[in-house]
N, C-alpha and C positions, 0 to 999 in steps of 0.2 A: 718292718712293723711300724706301726703308728707313733708306739710311742718312741721310739732313739732317734725323731727328728725331735723331742720334745725333752729327753734325756738332761739337758741342761739346766733347762726352764723350771724344773722338776726336782732338781737336785738344790737351786736356789731354794725356794719354796721349804725345803725340807729341811734347809740349813738355819732359816728362821724361823721354825717349826720349832726347830731341837733349842732354841734359844731360849721363844719363851718356854718349853719348858723347863730346861734346869734353871727359869729366873722363878717359876711359878714352884713348884716340889720343892724346892729348897728350904722355901719361905714357909708352905701348909699343907708338909705331907701328916694324915693322923696316924700317929706312932700304933695306935691300939685296932687300926681295922682291920678287918680278915681280910680286903680286895687286895687286887694283884695289879693293879694298875703300874704304867708305864715307873722306871726310877731312870730319867735322862742324863741323872748324874754321875752314873756306873756305867752306863752307853753310850760310846764311839757318836764322834755326829756321822748323820747320814751321809756325807761328804766323801768316808772310807770306807772303804769297801764292807760286806754286811760280812766277810767271813775269814778277817785278818785280825781282830782286836780279840782272840779266846784267850781270858783271865786265866785259862789253866797253867800250872807250871811245867818241867819236864818230867819229872818225879810221875805227876798226875796222867800225865799222858800214857808212860810207860804202864802204867797201874791197870789205866781205863782199856790200852790195848789187849793189856795181859786178860783182863777180864774179859776181852770180848772172844779172846779165843778160844778161850777155857769156855765160855757159854757155847760157844760152836762146836767143840770139840765134841760136849756133852751130848748137844746134840745130834752129831754126824754119829755118836756112839750109839743114842736112839736109838736111831735111823736103821744102822748095821746088823741090829741085834734083835730088833723086832719086828711080827708080819707087822708092816706097813703094807694098807689099800693103800695101789698107785693107777687106780680107777679113773680119778680125773687128767691126769697127769698123763697117762695110755688114749684116753678120751682125747685131747688137744692133738697127740701125734695121728691116731690111726684118721681123724677127719684131717687135715693134714697131707695125710698120704692119700684121699680120697677113699676112704670106705664107706663114708657116711656121707651122700647127699648135701645135707642140711647140716651137718655137724657147724657145732661154733655158733650157729646163726642166730643164738639163743644169748649172744656176745655182741657189745658194741662193735664194728670191723673194726675200728683201732685198738680196742683192747684185748683184739689177737693178736699184734704185727708183732710183741716181743715172744710170740710163741711161733711166728712164722721164721725169725728173724735168728730160732737158736733148731730150728727144721731146718733152713739152710745148712748150719755146719755142721749137720747129723751126721749126712750120709745117708739118712734114711734109716738109721737101725735104731732098732727101739731101745735098746741098752745104752747107746750115747744118747739119744736125749734125754733119759730119763737124767744121766749121771749129771749134762750140760744144762738142763733146766734149773738143776738144784743149783749146780754152778751159777749161773743167771741171778740167781735168786739171791745166795751171798753175796754175789758182787753189788748188786744195789741195796743190802743192806748193808756192807761195808763202806760204800761209801754216804750213804745217808749218819752214819755216825760219824764218817770221818767230817763231814757239814757241822756235827752239837760239839763234836771236837774244837770245832776250829771255827765256830760261830759268836760274833761281837755281839749279840744280841742278847746274850747271859746277862742275869742279873745280876752274880756272883758268881766266884770260883768254886761255892757248895752247891749252887742249883746246876751249874756246867756238869760237875760231877755224876750230881742225881738224875740229870735228862740222859748222861751218854752211857750210868750204870743201867738206867732200867730199861733201855733202849738195847741194851745185849741179852739182856734178860729174858726180854720177853720174844726174841728168840725159842730159847727154852720151853718155855709158860707154853707158848702156841702150838710147839712140834714140830707134824710134818706140814701141815700147812703153809706154814712161813717158807719152804721152799721148795713146794708143789705146789703154788695158786699164784694163779693172776690178780689175785685182789691186791698184792703187793705191792703192784708196780702203780695204781692212781692213791693208794693209799700215801703210799708215799713221796709224792707227786701233791700231794694236800699238804704233808708234811714241809717241804720247798716252800711250795706258793706260802705257808706259814711263816716260816724264817724269815724271806721276802717280803711279808707285809712290815715290817717296822721299816724298809728301806727303798727298796724297790717293787713301790703298789704294781706299777702298770704289769711288769713283769710277773709279777702275783698271779696277779688276774689272766692272767696267757695261761699259766700253771692251770690254774684253777678251770681254766675251762677244757683244757688238753686233757684235765684229769676225768673230766665231764664228760669227754666224748669217749674215751677207755672205757667208762663204769655207770654213767648218769647220774648215783644218787651225791659226786661233789655237788651237782647242780645250784642244789639248795642254798649252800655255804655260801653263792655270790650274794648272799644277802651281807655279808662281812666287808663286803668291797663298798658299801654306802655311805656313804658322809654326809655333810649338810648340804642341804640343794644350793649355797652360794657358793662351791668349792666347787671348781674346776677339775676337782682333780674327782669328784666322785664321777663326772661324766668320762672322763677318759676311762677311768675303771672298768667303767660299764661297758663301755664302747667297745675297748679290748676282751674283754670276755665275753660278747657277743660276738667281736668279730669272729674271734678263734674261734669258734662255735662256729660258723656262716662257713669261714674259710675251710675248716677241715670236713665240714658236712658235703663242702662241695666237692672236695677230693675223693673224700668215698665214693659221694656218686657218679663218677667220674670214673673213679678205677673196678667199683663195685657193683653200679648201678644204686638207683632209687629203691629197690624192692630191698636189698641187703641193707641198707642206710636205717629203714623203719623195722626194717623184724625184730627188733631186740624189743619194739612196742608191742608188734602184735604177739610174740611170744608170753612177755606178763600179762597181759591182759585174758590169757586162759588158762592162770594160773590158780590153787586152790589153798586150801590151808596145809604149810609144809609143817612137822614133823616137831622139828623143831624152836618153830615158832615161839614166841611167848604168848601167843592168843591162846594157841594150840594143847599148851601146859596142863589144864584142867585136864582136859579127854582123857590126855595121854597118863596124867597119874592116875585118873582115872580105873581106863584099861587098865592098868597093872593091879589095881589092888582090887580086883573083884566085878570087873567090870566090862572084861575082855570080848565077852561076847556081841556084845553091843555096839566095837568099832570095828572101823575094815583100814586098814594102811595097805596102801600100793603104790607100786612105781609109775607115776602118772606121765601124760604128754609133757608135762614143764621138763623131768627129767629128776624129778627130783620124788622122794617121799611124802606122798600126799593121807590126810587123815579124814574118816569120811565116818557121820554118828552124831547122836543126838549132840545137839547143842553144837555142831561145826557152824549151819551156816547163821545164828548168832555169834561165834566169835570172828567171822567173816566181816562182819555191819560193824566189828566195835573197834575192828581194825580202820575199817574207812574212814568210820567217825573219828577215832587216833592221827589218822594221814593225812585229814583235814585241818584236821586240829593244828599238825605242826605244822603247816604251813600255814596257816590264818597267826601262828605263834612266830613266827619264821618271816612274815609281810610285815606284820604291826612293831617288831622290833626294826625293822629296814625302817619305817615309817618314820619312827620316834625319832630315828638317827637321821634321815633327810630332814625335816621338819624344826628339831630341836638343835640339831649339831652337836650331838655327845657321842660321835665317833672314836676310837681308838684302837689300835692294832690287838694292845693288851684283851680289850673288851669287845671283841671280832674273835678270837682265841676262844674265849671261854661262850661264845654262843656256838663254835661251830664242833668243840665238842660236844654242847648241850642237843644241837641238831645231831649230830650223829647218835647220841642216846635214845632221841625221841624214834628218830628213822629206826636204827633198830626196833621197837619198841613197839612201835606199832605197824610194823610191816610182818604182811602175812607169811611172809617166807624168812629163817633165818640159818645157814649155812654156817656149821666149822669155821670156814674162813671168814664169818663177816668180822668176828674179833679182833683182824689188823688192818679194819679202816678206824682202829684207835689206837693203836699205836704210837706210829709217828707223830701225830699231832698230840697225844698225850706229854709226848717226849719232850717239842717244842713248849707244851705250858709248865715243864719242871724246868725248862730254861729258864722260864719269866718268875719262877715263883720267889716269893720272899715266905717262906716258911706257913701260907697260909693251910687250914686245916681240909679246903676242899679241894683241890689238885694233888695230896699227898693222901686224902683218902680213896680216892677217886685212879691213883696210879695202883695202889695195892688192891682194889675192886677187880682193878682189869686184869691183873697177873691173877688171882684168884679165878675170876671166871676164865681166861686163859687153860688153866689148867682142868679144871673141869671140864673145860668142853673137850680136852684127848680121853676124860674118860669115859666122857659119854661117846663121841669118836675120834674112834675106829673103836676103842678096845672094850665098850658094853653097849653100841650101836645098838646091837640085837632084842636087846631090851628093850629100846623103843620100837623098831620097827615090828615087831610080833607083840601085842599085847598081849600081858599075860604070862610071859613065857619066863619072868626077869625083872628084878627091881633096881639092881644096884643101878645101871646107868639109866632109868628114869627118874632116882634122886637125885643122882647126878645132875639131870635133868632142871630139876625142878629148882634145887638150888642156885645152878647157873642162871635160870631165867628169871630166878626173885631173884640173886644179886643184878642184873641187868635195870629191872626196875627199880629197884633202890641206888643206883647210879645214877639213873633219869632225875629221879627228886633230887639228890645230891649236887647233882648241874645242875636242875632249874634251882633250889635254892641259892647256890652259885651265881647263876647269872641275873638271879633278882636283886640279892644285895649288891651287886656292885653299883658301884657308886657313879654316873653318868654326869651326873655335874662337873664334878671334882677333872670328868676327862675332858669335858665340850674345855673349859677355861683351859684345859693344856693342849688342846688343838688349836686354839684361837686363832 
Protein backbone atom coordinates (compact mmCIF):
# COMPACT_ATOMS: atom_id res chain seq x y z
CA UNK A 1 0.00 0.00 0.00
CA UNK A 2 1.07 3.59 -0.59
CA UNK A 3 1.13 4.48 3.09
CA UNK A 4 3.92 1.99 3.84
CA UNK A 5 6.50 3.86 1.80
CA UNK A 6 5.69 7.08 3.60
CA UNK A 7 5.35 5.66 7.10
CA UNK A 8 8.64 7.18 8.33
CA UNK A 9 7.62 10.70 7.24
CA UNK A 10 4.22 10.26 8.86
CA UNK A 11 5.79 9.25 12.16
CA UNK A 12 8.07 12.32 12.08
CA UNK A 13 5.03 14.56 11.52
CA UNK A 14 3.21 12.80 14.34
CA UNK A 15 6.14 13.31 16.73
CA UNK A 16 6.11 17.04 15.99
CA UNK A 17 2.35 17.17 16.53
CA UNK A 18 2.69 15.29 19.82
CA UNK A 19 5.17 17.87 21.11
CA UNK A 20 2.80 20.71 20.17
CA UNK A 21 -0.20 18.86 21.64
CA UNK A 22 1.64 18.50 24.94
CA UNK A 23 2.71 22.11 25.01
CA UNK A 24 -0.76 23.43 24.18
CA UNK A 25 -2.79 21.36 26.60
CA UNK A 26 -0.45 21.71 29.54
CA UNK A 27 -1.19 25.44 29.58
CA UNK A 28 -4.70 26.02 28.32
CA UNK A 29 -7.14 23.21 29.05
CA UNK A 30 -10.52 24.28 30.44
CA UNK A 31 -11.18 22.18 33.52
CA UNK A 32 -14.89 22.91 33.48
CA UNK A 33 -15.45 21.95 29.89
CA UNK A 34 -17.69 19.05 28.96
CA UNK A 35 -15.52 18.61 25.88
CA UNK A 36 -13.71 15.45 25.16
CA UNK A 37 -10.55 16.64 23.42
CA UNK A 38 -7.19 14.89 23.53
CA UNK A 39 -4.89 14.98 26.53
CA UNK A 40 -1.50 14.07 25.07
CA UNK A 41 0.18 14.41 28.45
CA UNK A 42 -1.52 11.10 29.34
CA UNK A 43 -1.01 9.53 25.91
CA UNK A 44 2.21 7.88 24.69
CA UNK A 45 3.98 9.47 21.72
CA UNK A 46 2.84 8.24 18.32
CA UNK A 47 6.30 6.80 17.68
CA UNK A 48 5.42 4.06 20.18
CA UNK A 49 3.12 1.20 19.31
CA UNK A 50 -0.56 2.03 19.53
CA UNK A 51 -1.28 -1.13 21.49
CA UNK A 52 1.65 -1.31 23.90
CA UNK A 53 1.10 1.39 26.54
CA UNK A 54 -1.95 0.20 28.44
CA UNK A 55 -2.60 1.90 31.76
CA UNK A 56 -4.16 -1.19 33.30
CA UNK A 57 -2.66 -3.00 36.26
CA UNK A 58 -2.32 -6.81 36.26
CA UNK A 59 -5.24 -7.10 38.68
CA UNK A 60 -7.35 -4.95 36.34
CA UNK A 61 -6.67 -7.32 33.46
CA UNK A 62 -7.60 -10.37 35.49
CA UNK A 63 -10.81 -8.74 36.67
CA UNK A 64 -11.79 -7.61 33.19
CA UNK A 65 -11.13 -11.02 31.68
CA UNK A 66 -13.27 -12.61 34.40
CA UNK A 67 -15.97 -10.07 33.52
CA UNK A 68 -15.70 -10.84 29.79
CA UNK A 69 -15.95 -14.60 30.34
CA UNK A 70 -18.82 -14.17 32.80
CA UNK A 71 -20.77 -12.03 30.32
CA UNK A 72 -20.23 -14.48 27.49
CA UNK A 73 -21.12 -17.47 29.65
CA UNK A 74 -24.40 -15.72 30.45
CA UNK A 75 -24.91 -15.14 26.73
CA UNK A 76 -24.22 -18.81 25.94
CA UNK A 77 -26.56 -19.85 28.74
CA UNK A 78 -29.36 -17.74 27.31
CA UNK A 79 -28.76 -19.13 23.82
CA UNK A 80 -28.74 -22.70 25.13
CA UNK A 81 -31.90 -22.43 27.22
CA UNK A 82 -34.04 -20.15 25.05
CA UNK A 83 -35.60 -20.81 21.68
CA UNK A 84 -33.69 -18.41 19.45
CA UNK A 85 -34.49 -18.04 15.73
CA UNK A 86 -31.64 -19.12 13.50
CA UNK A 87 -33.18 -17.99 10.23
CA UNK A 88 -30.43 -15.60 9.19
CA UNK A 89 -27.51 -17.88 9.91
CA UNK A 90 -29.29 -20.82 8.24
CA UNK A 91 -29.92 -18.54 5.28
CA UNK A 92 -26.16 -17.89 5.06
CA UNK A 93 -25.50 -21.63 5.09
CA UNK A 94 -28.20 -22.55 2.57
CA UNK A 95 -27.09 -19.80 0.20
CA UNK A 96 -23.48 -20.94 0.33
CA UNK A 97 -24.60 -24.50 -0.33
CA UNK A 98 -26.33 -23.30 -3.50
CA UNK A 99 -29.97 -23.67 -2.45
CA UNK A 100 -30.77 -20.05 -3.34
CA UNK A 101 -29.37 -18.87 -6.71
CA UNK A 102 -29.52 -15.22 -5.66
CA UNK A 103 -28.70 -15.87 -2.01
CA UNK A 104 -26.64 -13.22 -0.20
CA UNK A 105 -26.59 -10.92 -3.24
CA UNK A 106 -28.15 -8.21 -1.07
CA UNK A 107 -24.86 -8.12 0.84
CA UNK A 108 -21.67 -6.64 -0.61
CA UNK A 109 -19.58 -9.56 -1.84
CA UNK A 110 -16.73 -8.90 0.58
CA UNK A 111 -19.22 -8.80 3.43
CA UNK A 112 -20.01 -12.47 2.79
CA UNK A 113 -16.39 -13.64 2.83
CA UNK A 114 -16.41 -14.41 6.58
CA UNK A 115 -19.47 -16.61 6.01
CA UNK A 116 -17.58 -18.37 3.20
CA UNK A 117 -14.56 -18.99 5.44
CA UNK A 118 -16.72 -20.58 8.14
CA UNK A 119 -18.49 -22.65 5.47
CA UNK A 120 -15.17 -24.06 4.21
CA UNK A 121 -14.43 -25.49 7.66
CA UNK A 122 -17.96 -26.71 8.42
CA UNK A 123 -17.81 -29.85 6.24
CA UNK A 124 -21.15 -28.69 4.78
CA UNK A 125 -22.86 -29.59 8.06
CA UNK A 126 -25.60 -27.28 9.31
CA UNK A 127 -24.84 -28.02 12.96
CA UNK A 128 -21.12 -27.44 12.47
CA UNK A 129 -21.79 -24.21 10.63
CA UNK A 130 -24.10 -22.83 13.33
CA UNK A 131 -21.58 -23.59 16.06
CA UNK A 132 -18.55 -22.39 14.12
CA UNK A 133 -20.17 -19.15 13.03
CA UNK A 134 -21.01 -18.33 16.65
CA UNK A 135 -17.45 -19.22 17.64
CA UNK A 136 -16.08 -17.01 14.87
CA UNK A 137 -18.11 -14.04 16.15
CA UNK A 138 -16.91 -14.62 19.71
CA UNK A 139 -13.30 -14.68 18.50
CA UNK A 140 -13.82 -11.33 16.76
CA UNK A 141 -15.42 -10.02 19.95
CA UNK A 142 -12.50 -11.30 22.04
CA UNK A 143 -9.84 -9.87 19.73
CA UNK A 144 -11.39 -6.42 19.93
CA UNK A 145 -11.50 -6.80 23.72
CA UNK A 146 -7.75 -7.51 23.64
CA UNK A 147 -7.16 -4.33 21.65
CA UNK A 148 -9.12 -2.31 24.21
CA UNK A 149 -7.10 -3.83 27.06
CA UNK A 150 -3.79 -3.03 25.37
CA UNK A 151 -4.52 0.28 23.68
CA UNK A 152 -2.20 3.18 24.39
CA UNK A 153 -4.92 5.65 23.41
CA UNK A 154 -6.76 5.41 26.74
CA UNK A 155 -7.09 8.71 28.57
CA UNK A 156 -6.81 7.06 31.98
CA UNK A 157 -6.89 3.72 33.78
CA UNK A 158 -10.51 4.38 34.71
CA UNK A 159 -11.54 5.07 31.11
CA UNK A 160 -9.80 1.91 29.92
CA UNK A 161 -11.66 -0.20 32.49
CA UNK A 162 -14.91 1.51 31.50
CA UNK A 163 -14.37 0.86 27.78
CA UNK A 164 -13.46 -2.81 28.19
CA UNK A 165 -16.25 -3.40 30.68
CA UNK A 166 -18.79 -1.82 28.35
CA UNK A 167 -17.69 -3.96 25.41
CA UNK A 168 -17.96 -7.17 27.44
CA UNK A 169 -21.51 -6.47 28.63
CA UNK A 170 -22.60 -5.18 25.22
CA UNK A 171 -22.64 -8.76 23.91
CA UNK A 172 -25.07 -9.86 26.63
CA UNK A 173 -27.36 -6.91 25.97
CA UNK A 174 -27.46 -7.50 22.21
CA UNK A 175 -28.02 -11.22 22.68
CA UNK A 176 -28.09 -13.65 19.78
CA UNK A 177 -27.38 -11.04 17.09
CA UNK A 178 -23.86 -10.60 18.51
CA UNK A 179 -23.00 -14.17 17.48
CA UNK A 180 -25.32 -14.74 14.53
CA UNK A 181 -24.88 -11.75 12.25
CA UNK A 182 -22.27 -10.61 9.74
CA UNK A 183 -22.72 -7.01 10.90
CA UNK A 184 -20.26 -7.57 13.75
CA UNK A 185 -17.30 -7.62 11.34
CA UNK A 186 -17.66 -4.13 9.78
CA UNK A 187 -18.63 -2.68 13.17
CA UNK A 188 -15.42 -4.00 14.75
CA UNK A 189 -13.37 -2.80 11.77
CA UNK A 190 -14.78 0.69 12.36
CA UNK A 191 -13.79 0.35 16.02
CA UNK A 192 -10.23 -0.64 15.11
CA UNK A 193 -10.09 2.21 12.58
CA UNK A 194 -11.12 4.56 15.40
CA UNK A 195 -8.28 3.28 17.60
CA UNK A 196 -5.71 3.65 14.81
CA UNK A 197 -6.92 7.16 14.00
CA UNK A 198 -4.75 8.40 16.89
CA UNK A 199 -1.51 6.85 15.65
CA UNK A 200 -1.71 5.50 12.11
CA UNK A 201 -4.36 7.48 10.20
CA UNK A 202 -3.48 5.93 6.84
CA UNK A 203 -4.00 2.41 8.13
CA UNK A 204 -7.21 3.67 9.75
CA UNK A 205 -8.30 4.98 6.34
CA UNK A 206 -7.63 1.61 4.72
CA UNK A 207 -9.66 -0.20 7.38
CA UNK A 208 -12.53 2.25 6.97
CA UNK A 209 -12.46 1.65 3.21
CA UNK A 210 -12.55 -2.10 3.81
CA UNK A 211 -15.48 -1.75 6.23
CA UNK A 212 -17.31 0.27 3.57
CA UNK A 213 -16.87 -2.54 1.07
CA UNK A 214 -18.29 -4.96 3.63
CA UNK A 215 -21.44 -3.08 4.65
CA UNK A 216 -21.64 0.30 2.80
CA UNK A 217 -22.70 2.43 5.81
CA UNK A 218 -19.13 3.10 7.10
CA UNK A 219 -18.50 5.08 3.90
CA UNK A 220 -20.14 8.20 5.34
CA UNK A 221 -17.60 8.14 8.18
CA UNK A 222 -14.86 9.05 5.69
CA UNK A 223 -15.62 12.70 6.44
CA UNK A 224 -13.75 12.11 9.70
CA UNK A 225 -10.54 11.68 7.70
CA UNK A 226 -10.62 15.24 6.33
CA UNK A 227 -8.09 17.59 7.89
CA UNK A 228 -7.12 21.09 6.80
CA UNK A 229 -6.54 21.77 3.12
CA UNK A 230 -2.89 22.66 3.78
CA UNK A 231 -2.11 19.28 5.31
CA UNK A 232 -0.68 16.45 3.25
CA UNK A 233 -2.33 13.99 5.64
CA UNK A 234 -5.74 15.06 4.33
CA UNK A 235 -4.94 13.97 0.79
CA UNK A 236 -3.05 10.85 1.86
CA UNK A 237 -5.92 9.60 4.03
CA UNK A 238 -8.56 10.28 1.39
CA UNK A 239 -6.37 8.66 -1.28
CA UNK A 240 -5.87 5.55 0.84
CA UNK A 241 -9.61 5.32 1.60
CA UNK A 242 -10.60 5.72 -2.06
CA UNK A 243 -7.74 3.51 -3.25
CA UNK A 244 -8.83 0.73 -0.90
CA UNK A 245 -12.38 0.87 -2.24
CA UNK A 246 -11.20 0.90 -5.86
CA UNK A 247 -8.80 -1.98 -5.27
CA UNK A 248 -11.36 -4.15 -3.50
CA UNK A 249 -14.03 -3.28 -6.09
CA UNK A 250 -11.70 -4.42 -8.86
CA UNK A 251 -11.02 -7.64 -6.95
CA UNK A 252 -14.75 -8.35 -6.55
CA UNK A 253 -15.39 -7.57 -10.22
CA UNK A 254 -12.66 -10.00 -11.28
CA UNK A 255 -13.82 -12.78 -8.95
CA UNK A 256 -17.60 -12.41 -9.04
CA UNK A 257 -18.37 -10.00 -11.89
CA UNK A 258 -19.57 -6.42 -12.12
CA UNK A 259 -23.21 -7.41 -11.60
CA UNK A 260 -22.35 -8.94 -8.22
CA UNK A 261 -20.38 -5.83 -7.30
CA UNK A 262 -23.45 -3.66 -7.91
CA UNK A 263 -26.15 -6.03 -6.62
CA UNK A 264 -26.40 -4.47 -3.11
CA UNK A 265 -27.29 -1.11 -4.64
CA UNK A 266 -30.02 -2.65 -6.80
CA UNK A 267 -31.39 -4.41 -3.74
CA UNK A 268 -31.52 -1.22 -1.67
CA UNK A 269 -33.49 0.56 -4.38
CA UNK A 270 -36.57 -1.67 -4.06
CA UNK A 271 -36.95 -1.54 -0.30
CA UNK A 272 -40.12 -0.26 1.35
CA UNK A 273 -40.68 0.83 4.95
CA UNK A 274 -39.42 -1.88 7.29
CA UNK A 275 -41.52 -2.43 10.40
CA UNK A 276 -38.73 -1.79 12.93
CA UNK A 277 -37.63 1.51 11.41
CA UNK A 278 -38.07 4.70 13.37
CA UNK A 279 -40.32 6.15 10.65
CA UNK A 280 -42.66 3.14 10.79
CA UNK A 281 -43.16 3.37 14.57
CA UNK A 282 -46.29 5.61 14.52
CA UNK A 283 -48.03 3.24 12.11
CA UNK A 284 -47.03 0.14 14.09
CA UNK A 285 -48.30 1.70 17.32
CA UNK A 286 -51.53 2.84 15.67
CA UNK A 287 -52.07 -0.64 14.23
CA UNK A 288 -51.56 -2.24 17.64
CA UNK A 289 -54.00 0.04 19.40
CA UNK A 290 -57.17 0.04 17.36
CA UNK A 291 -56.34 0.47 13.67
CA UNK A 292 -55.05 -2.99 12.76
CA UNK A 293 -57.40 -3.27 9.78
CA UNK A 294 -55.81 -0.25 8.12
CA UNK A 295 -52.32 -1.73 7.91
CA UNK A 296 -50.77 -4.74 6.27
CA UNK A 297 -47.39 -6.27 7.06
CA UNK A 298 -45.87 -8.58 4.44
CA UNK A 299 -42.58 -10.35 3.87
CA UNK A 300 -41.32 -8.40 0.88
CA UNK A 301 -38.84 -9.06 -1.91
CA UNK A 302 -36.32 -7.14 0.20
CA UNK A 303 -36.29 -10.19 2.54
CA UNK A 304 -37.72 -8.16 5.41
CA UNK A 305 -41.13 -7.34 6.84
CA UNK A 306 -42.54 -4.12 5.40
CA UNK A 307 -45.68 -2.19 6.32
CA UNK A 308 -48.22 -0.61 3.98
CA UNK A 309 -51.17 1.61 4.82
CA UNK A 310 -52.07 5.22 5.65
CA UNK A 311 -49.06 7.43 6.24
CA UNK A 312 -46.44 5.02 4.93
CA UNK A 313 -45.66 6.99 1.76
CA UNK A 314 -45.28 10.17 3.80
CA UNK A 315 -42.99 8.34 6.24
CA UNK A 316 -40.77 7.14 3.39
CA UNK A 317 -40.56 10.72 2.12
CA UNK A 318 -39.50 11.85 5.60
CA UNK A 319 -36.74 9.22 5.68
CA UNK A 320 -35.46 10.45 2.32
CA UNK A 321 -35.35 14.03 3.58
CA UNK A 322 -33.61 12.98 6.80
CA UNK A 323 -31.04 10.93 4.90
CA UNK A 324 -30.30 13.90 2.65
CA UNK A 325 -29.98 16.13 5.72
CA UNK A 326 -27.57 13.62 7.27
CA UNK A 327 -25.34 13.71 4.20
CA UNK A 328 -25.46 17.53 4.10
CA UNK A 329 -24.51 17.67 7.78
CA UNK A 330 -21.59 15.30 7.18
CA UNK A 331 -20.29 17.26 4.19
CA UNK A 332 -20.65 20.57 6.05
CA UNK A 333 -18.64 19.21 8.97
CA UNK A 334 -15.92 17.99 6.61
CA UNK A 335 -15.81 21.32 4.75
CA UNK A 336 -15.48 23.23 8.00
CA UNK A 337 -12.51 21.10 8.99
CA UNK A 338 -11.01 21.39 5.51
CA UNK A 339 -11.22 25.21 5.45
CA UNK A 340 -10.63 26.05 9.13
CA UNK A 341 -8.30 23.16 9.98
CA UNK A 342 -10.34 22.08 13.02
CA UNK A 343 -9.65 18.33 12.81
CA UNK A 344 -8.74 16.19 15.81
CA UNK A 345 -9.07 12.41 16.27
CA UNK A 346 -11.41 12.88 19.22
CA UNK A 347 -13.54 15.27 17.18
CA UNK A 348 -13.78 12.62 14.47
CA UNK A 349 -14.92 10.03 17.02
CA UNK A 350 -17.70 12.34 18.17
CA UNK A 351 -18.79 12.88 14.59
CA UNK A 352 -18.67 9.16 13.78
CA UNK A 353 -20.98 8.34 16.68
CA UNK A 354 -23.31 11.18 15.71
CA UNK A 355 -23.47 10.12 12.07
CA UNK A 356 -24.24 6.51 12.95
CA UNK A 357 -27.17 7.63 15.09
CA UNK A 358 -28.37 9.92 12.30
CA UNK A 359 -28.14 7.08 9.77
CA UNK A 360 -30.15 4.76 12.00
CA UNK A 361 -32.87 7.35 12.60
CA UNK A 362 -33.07 8.39 8.94
CA UNK A 363 -33.04 4.87 7.50
CA UNK A 364 -36.27 3.32 6.25
CA UNK A 365 -34.88 0.01 7.47
CA UNK A 366 -33.93 -1.01 10.98
CA UNK A 367 -32.96 -4.61 11.63
CA UNK A 368 -32.11 -6.08 15.06
CA UNK A 369 -28.41 -6.37 14.23
CA UNK A 370 -28.02 -2.66 13.43
CA UNK A 371 -27.45 -1.97 17.12
CA UNK A 372 -24.10 -3.74 16.63
CA UNK A 373 -22.90 -0.78 14.57
CA UNK A 374 -22.72 1.31 17.73
CA UNK A 375 -20.88 -0.98 20.14
CA UNK A 376 -17.23 -0.92 19.01
CA UNK A 377 -17.08 2.82 18.27
CA UNK A 378 -18.73 3.54 21.62
CA UNK A 379 -16.11 1.44 23.40
CA UNK A 380 -13.36 3.55 21.80
CA UNK A 381 -15.20 6.74 22.75
CA UNK A 382 -15.32 5.54 26.37
CA UNK A 383 -11.60 4.81 26.14
CA UNK A 384 -11.08 8.52 25.52
CA UNK A 385 -13.68 9.95 27.89
CA UNK A 386 -12.73 12.30 30.70
CA UNK A 387 -16.00 11.91 32.55
CA UNK A 388 -18.09 14.02 30.19
CA UNK A 389 -21.82 13.42 30.57
CA UNK A 390 -22.37 12.88 26.84
CA UNK A 391 -20.47 9.61 26.20
CA UNK A 392 -21.61 8.12 29.51
CA UNK A 393 -25.25 8.92 28.74
CA UNK A 394 -24.94 7.46 25.24
CA UNK A 395 -23.32 4.28 26.55
CA UNK A 396 -26.20 3.65 28.96
CA UNK A 397 -28.74 4.43 26.25
CA UNK A 398 -27.06 1.95 23.90
CA UNK A 399 -27.19 -0.86 26.44
CA UNK A 400 -30.84 -0.14 27.19
CA UNK A 401 -31.73 -0.04 23.49
CA UNK A 402 -29.91 -3.34 22.96
CA UNK A 403 -31.95 -5.03 25.70
CA UNK A 404 -35.18 -3.57 24.33
CA UNK A 405 -34.17 -4.82 20.91
CA UNK A 406 -34.15 -8.37 22.29
CA UNK A 407 -37.65 -7.88 23.69
CA UNK A 408 -38.79 -6.84 20.22
CA UNK A 409 -36.89 -9.59 18.43
CA UNK A 410 -37.10 -12.46 18.91
CA UNK A 411 -39.32 -12.68 21.97
CA UNK A 412 -42.32 -10.52 20.99
CA UNK A 413 -41.80 -10.04 17.27
CA UNK A 414 -45.25 -11.41 16.43
CA UNK A 415 -46.78 -8.37 18.14
CA UNK A 416 -45.02 -6.19 15.56
CA UNK A 417 -45.50 -8.43 12.52
CA UNK A 418 -49.22 -9.01 13.14
CA UNK A 419 -50.92 -5.68 13.98
CA UNK A 420 -53.49 -5.93 16.73
CA UNK A 421 -52.39 -9.31 18.14
CA UNK A 422 -50.30 -8.04 21.05
CA UNK A 423 -48.85 -4.91 22.57
CA UNK A 424 -45.71 -5.77 24.57
CA UNK A 425 -43.46 -6.06 21.53
CA UNK A 426 -44.90 -2.85 20.10
CA UNK A 427 -44.33 -0.98 23.37
CA UNK A 428 -40.74 -2.25 23.44
CA UNK A 429 -40.28 -1.12 19.83
CA UNK A 430 -41.70 2.33 20.53
CA UNK A 431 -39.47 2.85 23.57
CA UNK A 432 -36.37 1.54 21.76
CA UNK A 433 -36.95 3.77 18.75
CA UNK A 434 -37.79 6.75 20.94
CA UNK A 435 -34.49 6.27 22.77
CA UNK A 436 -32.74 6.11 19.41
CA UNK A 437 -34.08 9.57 18.56
CA UNK A 438 -33.05 10.83 22.02
CA UNK A 439 -29.57 9.38 21.49
CA UNK A 440 -29.27 11.14 18.15
CA UNK A 441 -30.21 14.45 19.77
CA UNK A 442 -27.70 13.92 22.60
CA UNK A 443 -24.94 13.09 20.13
CA UNK A 444 -25.80 16.17 18.05
CA UNK A 445 -25.61 18.33 21.18
CA UNK A 446 -22.24 16.78 21.93
CA UNK A 447 -20.94 17.42 18.40
CA UNK A 448 -22.19 21.02 18.39
CA UNK A 449 -20.69 21.75 21.82
CA UNK A 450 -17.31 20.39 20.77
CA UNK A 451 -14.70 23.18 20.59
CA UNK A 452 -13.04 23.15 17.16
CA UNK A 453 -10.84 26.16 17.94
CA UNK A 454 -8.91 24.25 20.60
CA UNK A 455 -8.48 21.30 18.27
CA UNK A 456 -7.10 23.50 15.52
CA UNK A 457 -4.37 24.83 17.78
CA UNK A 458 -3.61 21.39 19.13
CA UNK A 459 -3.15 20.02 15.63
CA UNK A 460 -1.18 22.95 14.24
